[in-house]
N, C-alpha and C positions, 0 to 999 in steps of 0.2 A: 732561296726557298728550301724548306725542309722536305726531305724525301723519306718515304717509308720503305721503299724497295729500290735497290740499285741493281741493274743488270749490266754485267761487264762483257762486251762483245756484241756486235751487230749482225751476226750471221743468222742462219735459219733457226737456231735454238734461241738466240738472244731476242729476235723480234717477237717470237711467240711468247716467250717468258714475259717480256716487257708489256706486250699488248694485253696478255691475260691479267697481269697485276693491275694495269690501268683500267681495264674494263670492269674489274671487281671493285673499283672505286678508290684504289690506293694511289697516292702520289708516287710516281715512278720515274726513275731516270735511267735512260739507256746511254751507256758510255761506249764509244767506238773510236777506233784509231782514225777512221776516215768515213764521214757521213755518206759520201758518194758510193761507198762499197757496201752499204747495208743491204743484206740479202743477195750479195754477189754470188755468182755461180762459177767458182774458179775451175771446176772440172766440167763435166758434161752438163750443159744447160737442159737437163731433162728432169721431170718430176714423175714419180711413180715407178712401176715395175713390179716384179714378183714380191708379194707381201707389202712392199713399200707403198703401192697404190692404195691398199686398204688402210694403211696408216694415215695417208693424206685425208682419206674420207673420215677417219676417226677424229683427226684434228679438226676437221670442219664440223663434224657432228657435235663436238664439244664447244664450238664457238671460236676456233682458231682461224688463222688468216691464210695459210698456205694454199688450200683448195680454191679459195676465191681468187687469189693472185694467179694460180696455175691456169684457171679457166679464162683469164682475162684476154690474153692475145697469144695463144699458143701457135706453134708452127704446124704441129701434127699431133693427132690424138688417136689412140687405138686401144682396144680391149685385148689383153693378152690371155692366152690359154682358153680360148673360146671352145676348143675341141675337148676340153676337160670339164670336170664338175665345177659347180659354183664356189666351192671352198677354196679354189686356187685362181679364180678369174680376178683380174685386176687391171686398172688403167695405167697407161704410160703416155706421157705427153712430152714432145720436144718443145722446149720453150725458147723464146727470144731472149738472148743473154742481156740485152739492154732493157727491153720493155718489162720483163718480170721484176727485176729489182727496182726499177723506176716506179712501177705501180705500187709495189710494197712500201716504198718510201713515202708515197703519197698517202697511203692508208695510215701509216704511222703518224705523219704530220697532222692528220685530222683527228687523231685519237685524243680524247680528253684525258687529263691527269698524267699525260706522258711528256717528259722533256727529253731532249737528245743533246748530248755533249760530246764534242770531239776532243778526246784527251786519252792519256795512257795511264792505266792503273798499274802500280808497281807493288802494292801491298794492301793488307787489310788492317783496319783499326779494330782492336778487340780487347776485352777485359775478362780475364779468366777464360771461360769457354763461351762467352757471349760476343757476337759480332756487333760492332758499334759503327762501322763505316768503311770507306775505301780511302786509300792513300794514292794521290796522283804523283806523276813524275816530278812536278814542280814542288812537291812537299805538301800541297794542300790536302786537307782531310775533309771529305764530304760525309757527314753523318747520315746514318739510316738505321732501320731496324732489321733489315734482312738483305742479303746479297746473293745474286745468282751469277755464277761464273760460267761463261759460255765462250771461251776463247778460240774454239775451233782448232785450226792447225797453226795458229799464230804464236802460241806460247813457246818461246825459245826456238822459233822456227828456223830451219836451215834447208837451203835448196841444194840438191845433189844432182850432179851431171858429170859423168865420166870420172875424172880424178879431182874434180873441183867441188868445194863446199863453200857456200856463201850464206851469210846470215840474211834471212828474209822470210816474208810470208808469201802466201799464194798470189798469183797474178801480179807479181812485181811489187807487192805492198811491203811495208815495214813489218818486222816481227814484233811480238810483245816480249819485252825483256825485263827481267826483274821479278815478275809476279811468281814465277815458278820457284825461285829461291825463297821468296817470302813464304810461300805455302809449305815448303820443306822446313823452314825455320819454325813453323807452327806445328810441326810434328806429323805432317802429312806425307804419305809415300807417293813418289812420282815414278812413272815409267815412260819409256821412250817408244813412240809409235811412228809409223811411216806410211805414207800413201803417195800416189803419183798421178800424173796426167799425161795424155798423149800429145803429139804435135798437132798444130792447126795448119791445114793445107789450103792454099788459094784455090777457090772454086773453079775459076776459069782455066786452071792448069790441069784439071782432071778430065780424063776421057770417060764420061759416064756410060758410054755405049758398051763398055766392057764390064760394067757392073750390073747387078740384078736389082731392079727397083723394088723398094719396100714402101708401099702406100699406107696412108692412114686409114681411118674408117668413117663411114657415114653413120649417122644416128644420133640419139640423145646421149652423148658421152660427156660426163662432167665429174669433177672431183667434189664440187660443192653442191649441197642440196639446195642452195639458193639460186644456182645458175638455171636460167630459163631459155637462153639463146645458145645455139650450137653452130659451130663452123662447118659448113658443107665440105665434102671431100675435095671439090674443085678448087677451094680456097686454101687447102692444106699443102704444105711442101713435102715432097717425097724424101726418104732416106734411101741409101743404097748399100747392098751387100757385096763385099769383096773378100779375097782370101790371101793369106800368106802362102808361101810355097817353099820348096826345098832350097832355092837360092837365098830366100830371106833367112831361113834357118841356118844355113851355112855361114852367112855373114855374122849372125848372132854368136854361134858357137866358136867362130874364129876370133871373136873380139870380146870375150867375157872379161878380159882384164881392163876393158875400156868402159865398163858399166859399174856404177856405184853399187849395184845390186850384188855383184860377185867379186869385186876387187878389194873388199874389206872396208870400204868407206862407209857403207850403210851400217848403222848400229840399231836403229829402230826396227820393230817387227811390222811387216807389211800385211795388208788384208788378204786372207786366204781366197776370198771369192771375187777378188778383183786384182789378180796378180799382173806383174809386168809381162810384156811379151817375151822377154828373155827367160823369165821363170816358167812360163807356159811351155816354151820350147824345150827347156832342160828337164821339166817334170814329166812331160808327155813326149818322150823322144820318138815313140813309134808313130805319132801323128804326122801326116805329110803336110797338113795345112791347118790353119786356125782362122775362123771367120772374124771379119772386121766389118764395122759399119761406118759409112760416110754420112754424117749427120750435120745439118746446118746449125750454126750458132745464132744467126740473125736472119730476119725475114728479108732484108734487102742488102745483105753484106756478102763478102767474099769468103768468110771464114768457115771452113768445114772441119768438124771434129772427127778424128780418126779413132772411133770407139773400139777398144780392145787392144790398142797399141801403146799402152803406157810403158815408158822406158826411162832408164837413167843413163843411157848410152851417151857417149860424146857426140857432139852435133854432126860432125862429118859422117860418122857411122850411121846416125839416124837417117841421113839423106840417102846413103847407100841402101839401107834396109827398105825404106819406103819405095825407092825407085824399082825394086824388084817386083812390086805388086802390080798385077795387071790393071791397067787403067790409071796408074799413078807413076808411070815411067818418067814423066816430065813434071812431076809435082813440085810446086814451089812452096816453101815453108813460110808461113806467117809467124809461127811461134814454135820453138823447139820444146820437146817433152822434157820433163824433169821429175825427180822424186822430191818429196818434202818430208822432213822429220820434225817432230814436235813433242812437247811434253803433255802428259795427261795424268790424272789421279788414278791410282789403282782403284777400280770400281767397287771392290768389296768394302771400301771405306764409306760408301753411301748406304742409307737405308731405303726402304721402298717408297719413301716420299721424295727421294733424291737429295735429302739433307745429308751433309757431311756429319757423320755420327759424333765426331769429337767436338763440334761447335754448334751452338744454337743460333739459327738464323743464317747459316751458310749452306747454299745449294749449288749443285752443278748441273749442266745440261749440254748435250751434244758430244763433241769429240773429246772433251776433257773427261768424259765418263768412260772413254774407251770404245765408243761406237764410231761408225763411219756412215756417211750418207746424209743428204739434205733432209730426207723424210724422217729418218731416225732422230736427227737433231731437232726437227720441228716438234715431234711427239714428246721428246724429253723436255724441251724448252717449255712447252705448254704445261706439263705436269709440274715442273720446277717452279714456274711462275705462279701457278695456282697455289702450290703449297707454301711458297714464300709469303704470299698474300694471306693465306689462312693462318700462318704462324703469327704474323703481325696482328691479325684480328683476334687472336686467341681462340681460334676455332679448331675443331678436329681436322686432322690432315685428310687428304684425298688420295686414296690408294686404289688402283685398278687391278682387278684379279686377272689371272691367266685365261679364264673362260669368258671374260668381258671384252678383251681387246688385245690386238697385237702390241699396243703400247705397254699393256700390263705384262705380256710375255717378255718383251724386251727388257723392261726394268727388272723384273724378277730374275731373268737370266744373268744380267750383268752384275747385279748387287749380291746375288746368292751364289752364283757359280764363278763369277769373275771372268776375266778374259786376258789372254796374253797377246792378242792381236786385235786390230780394229774389228769390232763386232758388227755384223751385218744381219738384218732381219731376213729370214727365209720362211716360206710357208711351212716347211718341215719342222721348224722350231715350235710350232703351235700344235698341241695335242687335240685341240677342239676347233679344227679348221672350218668345219661346217657351221659352227656357231659364229665364227668371226669372219663373216662374208663381206664382200664389197657392198652388196645391196642393203644390208641391215645395220650399218654403222649408226644410223640415227636411232633405231629402235634400242640399241644397246647403250648409247651414250648421250643422246640429246636431253633426256631427263636430268642427267648429272649437270650438263652445261647450263640448263635452265636454273637449277637449284643454286649453282655457283654464281649466277648472275652474268654468264657469258652468252646466253641465248635470250634474245628479246621476247617480249610477250607475244608480239605478232607472229614471230617465227614459231614459237612454241604452240600457239593455237592452230596454226596451219599444219604443224606436225600431228597434233591430236586429231584434226579433221581428216587428214590423210589416213591415219590409222583406223578411224571410225569407218571410213569409206571402204577400206580393205576388208574389214570385218563384215560390212553389209554385203559386199560382193561374195565373200566366202559363204555367208548364210544363204544367199540365193543359190549358189552352186550346190550347196548341200541339200537344199529342199526341192530343186527342180530336177525332174527325171527326163532324160533324153531316150526316147524309144527308137527302135530300129525301123522307123517310118521311111516312106519313100522320100519325103522332104529332107530328112536328115541324111540319108544315105546318098541321095543325089548330090547334096552339098559336099559330102566327103569324097565322093568319086570325082567330082569336078575339080577338087583341089589335090587329087592324087593320094588321098588318105585311105586307109583300110576302112571298109564299111562296118557298121555295127551288126552283130548277129543277135544281140540281146540288149535290152535297155540298161542304161547306167545313169548314175547321178551326174550332174554337171561337174562335181568335184572329181569323181573317178575318171570322167572324160578328159579333164584337164591334165590328169596324171600321165596320159599317153605322151611319149617323148616328142612326137611330131606336132602335137597340138599346142597352140598358143592362146592366150587370153582373147585376142581379137577373133579367133575362130569360134570360141565359145560365145562371144558376144553376138556373132552372126546367127547363132542358133538359139540363144536365150535373150530376147529383146530387152527384158527387164534390166539387164546389166548395163545397157547403154544410158540408163537414167542416172547411173552413179558416176560422179566425177572422180576419175582415177587417173592420176598423172603417170608418167613413165616409171617413176620410183615405186609407186604403189603397185603397178602392174608387175614389175620385176619382183618385188617382195612377195606378192601373192603367188606368182608362178613358182618361185623357188620353194616357198613354204609348202605348197601343195605337192609338187613333183618329188620333193626329197623329204617328205614328212616323216617317214619311218626312220631314216638315217639321222635326221635332226633330233628326233625324240630320243634315240639311242645315245647320242652324244650328250644331250641335256641330262639324261639319267646318270651317265658316267660322271659328269661335272658335279651333279648334286650329291652323288655318293662320296665324292672326295671333298666336298665343301666343308664337311664337319672338321677336317684337319685345318682348312683355311680359317675357320672361325674359332679355332682353339688357340687363343692368344697366349704368348709367353711373357712372364714378368720381365721388365727391363733389367732388374737387379739379380736375376737368377745366376747362381754360381755353378757354371758348367765344369770348371776345372776340378772341382772337388765333388762332383756328382758321382756317387758310387754306381758301378755297373756299366758306365759308358766306356767305350774303347778310347784309348788315348788320342787317336787322330780325331775322333768325333768331339772330344772335349775341346781340343785346340781349335778346330774349325768352328764349332758353335760359339766359343768365346770370342773369336775374331770377328765373325759375321754378325752375331747377335740377332738372329732371326726374330721377326715379329710374331710369327705363327708356327704351329707344328708343321703345317703344309710347306711353308718356306724352308723349315729345317730339314724336311725330308728330301729336298732337292739339292742340298749342299753336297758337293763331291766329298766322299770320305765318310759321310754319315749313312749308315746302313739301316735297313728296316728294324733290326734288333735294337739299335740305338734309339730309334723312334719309340719302340715299345717301352723301353726303360725310361725314356724321357716322359712319356705320358703317365707311366706309373708314378714317377717322382712328383709330377705335377698334382696328381690326385692326392698324394700324401701331404703336399704343401697346402692343398685346399682344405684339408680337414682341420 
């Protein structure tokens, strides 16, 4: 069979890329080293978290798969940062390490236009700067029009523990060997990164009475807008909080020569925001303890993930360290911790579509782009798959702006600024956090998903109907006046709310922090005739309560949009552009930004350089 798009790697980036391409109608092949490990979770089997949970919602709003799979049979779900504003609230779910990938594999098997092949890709077939196909380990060439590389931590993977280095991928899998060298031979720049994972502890060997329980949450909590059934709290599994102590820290400091992190064995750069326990102890020497979480990996299994205790220590030292923790004095190890190093492409070699700039039809997604995390990988995979398909179809590429999505923030960050360490999304990376909320991902992105062919007609019509109902409810709130009558104030008093001293509109009433939509419905019966689900209610409440702040951010985004819409010619000669600082010339020539807005975010390009750039563009336009 002839394939139009080939995706290399079956992790979270690969499955989204392959599914997107196939759903857009292109014949697609997903090549993986082991079919059983598709969508595997080699580190913590959790989805979501700060900023990451919003990315999962964005993937779902565009028509991706991660949110659907995450909602399928999770172990625990909770909304984080509920005490803060809506701009930073997001979901996190503890998943079943077996059921999540198994369900994702079922979804892929049912996907039309998608084939899955168990093989190893060792090179790319190309002519000039045009990709023609992939080369397998047995020498076979499979032709295609576009390739998405999403090799995760497998490319030249090496497992590090103590003084020992072994060639390998995560979870005891084989590494991908040869592809990295082939990419270098194509003139692409490779750099070495590192990540790690903690030990897994036998559940029955833990004294949970010494730990602090961390429950999930009740309510309509879901990553996917399609999810209509929710797991009650009584059916969710708890996690637990424990701490390291001075004994733990002493063992670590006394044995730094026995960890690959400090004995010179590690060459790759590790993630700043998910450091090993030895790095935390050495970096924050004044801290007497560090928090750790005991999190289940399976619904009916013995494996407990020791969140926050990633290490590359020798095995016997790991045991000593863990046994100092209260509640884990007799802990039995099911799996020892390790660090893993792997190759990635320097991310400034990609453009905003995730195409490798030197080659037509070559895209990257996930950790090969310099990122870390399942959610980041899924977002990048979806965009890479979409753009690979659009390239084959001869259509305009799909680019998300920074004020449209966290995915857009991430892509702009890595391809414009680059990274020397595994990049992780954080809410602080987005300047328009109140626009990029958990609740409104569908408002921002579902129209794109529909236009691309990733959202069904039925889902899109439901989306439009929900929006229509939200506007109807808003119109009623604007038109109905609530007076300071006995009926209204008796209701407020009975619920412990401050009574009204003067009349207000329903809209103004809903702006009160303690008031929710259900309270307004009790006082304005007309609202009960409008069918509004939990998504619509959340969107209405947030848009009303934070209206002033949202409008301010929208105005800021619009004022900067002129730079984002100011496109730069592909053949512009930065190196000989008069007036630009030397560093600006070099950086602009290397990154080749698509817009003036992107150029302004390049490190080393100053506002004065942007002014000169705009002036030169105006001269060229004459």
